Structure formats: C-alpha cells, structure tokens
C-alpha positions in Angstrom: 199.5 197.5 161.1 200.0 199.1 157.6 201.3 196.8 154.9 205.2 197.3 154.2 207.3 197.2 150.8 210.1 195.1 151.8 213.1 193.9 150.3 214.1 190.4 151.8 217.5 188.8 151.9 218.7 190.4 148.7 222.4 189.3 147.8 225.2 191.7 146.6 228.8 191.4 146.4 231.0 193.6 148.8 231.4 196.1 145.5 227.5 196.2 145.3 226.9 193.9 142.2 223.8 191.8 142.7 223.9 190.4 139.0 225.9 190.3 135.8 225.4 191.4 132.2 224.1 189.3 129.3 221.6 186.8 131.3 221.0 183.6 129.4 219.4 180.4 130.3 222.4 178.7 131.3 223.6 182.1 133.6 220.6 183.2 135.0 222.6 185.6 137.2 224.5 186.9 134.3 228.2 186.8 133.2 230.7 186.6 135.9 228.0 186.0 138.8 227.9 182.6 140.2 225.0 182.3 142.5 226.9 179.5 144.6 229.3 182.4 145.5 226.6 185.2 146.2 224.0 183.2 148.0 226.4 180.6 149.7 225.1 181.8 153.1 221.7 181.0 152.2 222.3 177.7 150.7 224.5 176.7 153.7 221.6 177.2 156.5 219.5 174.5 158.0 216.3 176.5 156.5 217.1 176.3 153.1 215.2 173.6 151.4 216.9 170.1 151.2 219.0 170.6 154.3 216.7 169.3 156.9 219.0 167.0 158.2 222.0 169.6 158.4 222.9 173.0 157.8 224.1 176.2 159.8 222.2 177.7 162.5 222.6 181.5 163.8 221.9 184.6 162.2 222.1 183.4 158.6 219.5 180.6 159.2 217.1 182.9 161.3 217.0 185.2 158.3 216.5 182.6 155.8 213.7 181.1 158.2 212.3 184.6 158.0 212.2 184.9 154.4 208.6 184.4 153.8 207.2 185.9 157.0 204.0 188.0 156.4 204.6 188.1 152.8 201.2 188.1 150.6 202.7 189.0 147.3 205.9 189.7 145.5 206.8 192.1 142.7 209.6 191.0 140.4 211.5 192.2 136.9 210.9 190.5 133.7 214.8 189.3 134.2 214.2 187.6 137.2 211.3 185.8 135.8 213.3 184.4 132.8 215.9 185.1 130.2 213.5 186.0 127.2 213.5 189.6 126.0 210.9 191.5 123.9 207.5 190.1 122.7 206.8 186.7 123.9 207.4 184.1 121.0 205.3 181.9 122.9 204.0 181.3 126.4 205.5 178.2 127.2 208.4 179.6 129.5 207.0 179.5 133.0 210.0 180.6 135.1 213.0 179.2 136.5 211.1 177.3 139.4 209.7 174.2 137.8 205.9 172.9 138.7 205.9 174.4 142.3 207.7 178.0 142.5 208.8 179.0 146.0 206.8 182.1 146.1 203.3 180.4 147.1 201.5 183.9 146.7 200.5 186.0 144.0 203.6 187.4 141.8 203.4 190.4 139.9 206.1 190.5 136.8 206.9 193.9 135.7 207.0 193.9 131.7 206.1 196.0 128.7 205.1 192.8 127.0 201.8 191.4 128.7 200.8 188.0 128.8 197.9 186.0 130.4 198.1 185.1 134.2 198.8 181.4 134.9 199.0 179.2 138.1 201.8 176.8 139.2 201.3 175.1 142.4 199.9 177.8 144.9 201.8 180.6 143.0 200.0 182.8 140.5 201.9 184.9 138.2 200.5 188.2 136.7 202.2 190.0 133.9 201.6 193.9 134.2 202.9 197.0 132.3 202.9 199.4 135.4 204.7 202.2 137.0 206.1 201.1 140.5 203.4 202.9 142.2 200.8 201.2 140.1 202.3 197.9 140.6 202.7 198.1 144.3 198.9 199.3 144.7 198.0 196.3 142.6 200.0 193.9 144.6 199.1 195.2 148.1 195.2 194.6 146.9 196.4 191.0 146.3 198.2 190.6 149.6 195.1 190.3 151.6 196.6 192.6 154.4 200.4 191.2 154.4 203.5 192.9 153.1 204.5 192.9 149.4 208.2 191.7 148.9 210.2 193.5 146.3 211.9 190.6 144.9 214.2 192.0 142.5 216.3 191.9 140.4 218.6 194.9 140.8 216.8 197.1 138.3 213.6 196.6 140.0 214.9 197.4 143.5 216.6 200.4 142.1 213.2 201.5 140.5 211.3 201.4 143.7 214.0 203.1 145.5 214.2 205.6 143.1 210.3 206.1 143.5 210.5 206.1 147.3 208.3 203.0 147.8 210.5 200.6 149.9 210.0 200.8 153.7 212.3 198.2 154.8 215.3 196.1 153.3 217.4 193.2 154.4 220.6 193.2 152.0 223.2 190.3 152.4 226.7 191.6 151.4 228.7 188.7 150.5 232.6 188.8 150.9 233.2 188.6 147.2 234.2 191.3 144.8 232.7 190.9 141.0 233.8 194.2 139.5 231.3 194.7 136.8 227.6 194.0 136.5 224.4 195.7 137.7 225.0 197.5 140.8 222.6 198.2 143.7 224.9 200.8 145.3 228.6 202.2 145.6 228.0 202.1 149.3 224.8 201.4 151.5 225.8 204.9 153.4 224.0 206.4 150.2 220.5 205.5 151.5 221.3 207.0 155.1 219.0 210.2 154.2 216.2 208.0 154.1 216.9 205.1 156.0 218.1 204.2 159.5 220.7 201.4 158.9 222.0 198.7 160.9 225.0 196.5 160.0 225.6 193.0 161.5 228.5 190.8 160.5 227.7 187.1 160.4 230.2 184.2 161.3 229.8 183.0 157.7 231.4 186.2 156.6 228.2 187.8 155.3 227.4 191.2 156.4 223.7 191.9 156.9 222.6 195.4 156.3 219.0 196.4 157.7 217.1 199.4 156.6 214.0 200.7 157.8 212.4 204.1 156.7 213.2 207.2 158.7 
C-alpha cells in the first residue's frame, strides 16, 4: 500500500478561515480566532484526552478517535510550532505542548531558520528549510511505511495543495463566521477538479468534508 500525504481533522470556519492574523503566545490561533469555538466538536468528544468519563459519541468521536490512525510522521509550518519569528534568539522554546507533545512521531517543522532536532517524550522535532516536495520525501522516509500528516497551519496546507502533494483530506467546517484571517478556501468546490468530495453534516453542527484524489 502506498504512503499517503493526509490532512486530518483540520478545522475552518464556514467562511473558510482557519487562523487569525498576528499570532502571539497568548493567542496561538491569532486575533479573532478562539480555538474553543473552531474546535468545539473535537473537545466535546469522548475520544478527546481528558474526556474518559464522558463526551459525545457518533461521527465526531469516530473522527477524533481516527486522528492518529496510520500516521508515521507529521509536517507543520513554523507558525504552528510557535509564535517566534525570524532567527531563533535562543532555543528554549520547544512548542506549545509541554513535555509530552501529542504527535508521538517524527515532526518536520518548515522554517528558513534551522535549529538542532530535539526529542520530547516520543516526539522528535526536526527543523528543515525545504520545499514541500523535499519535506514530504524526508517525512515519508521517517514514517516507516505509514502515512504523513500535513498538520498545518493554513499556509502550510495551502503550500502542499498548490504543489499538488496532498492525497486525502478531512476538513471540519464549524458553524461560525470569523470574517478575516488566513483562509483555506472561499468554497470547497474550488478543489473539485482534483478531488472527489463528500460532505457529511454532524449533530454537533459541524460539516465534515472528505477529499480524496481523483
């Protein structure tokens, strides 16, 4: 079975915005974007960490439970890793996730300012200055035959879409309007030429859009 490059459970608003501008330490999703609204469906599921004694079941929970299935490596942009811009002033910042990041695989961070790799728990972060194709080749080699998740943010997913390197996507559209910020699309139908698309509404109000390459 061939390795896939996948976008998994990526959240956007109904007007296609997945992040705000001017990201800071206190506003990791940027101005005007509250992750509690954009990702409410995930946080409410039984499979969300910490919801062991409760949480919703059904489609949302199935997709949350499936988030890590067959993922052997992740690629993310510099902005998803943290709010620091430009050259690293020091190397103390190790991401938003504390001592045990939720990835549990090699993670390749796209940046023009490389730094040494480091490991937290069972996640190793590598910092690479590479094109999408080069980064995907490196991640696939590290994934031990499993798929590679294109983890975001919005600009990184757009880069890989523009390079025609994504095989499958699951985009969760929340019933909120943000109005401005980093936009994944104006409408998912923009991608019909390259992908088959199925859209499934959930009881939570989220619409799950599934894409697979034609």
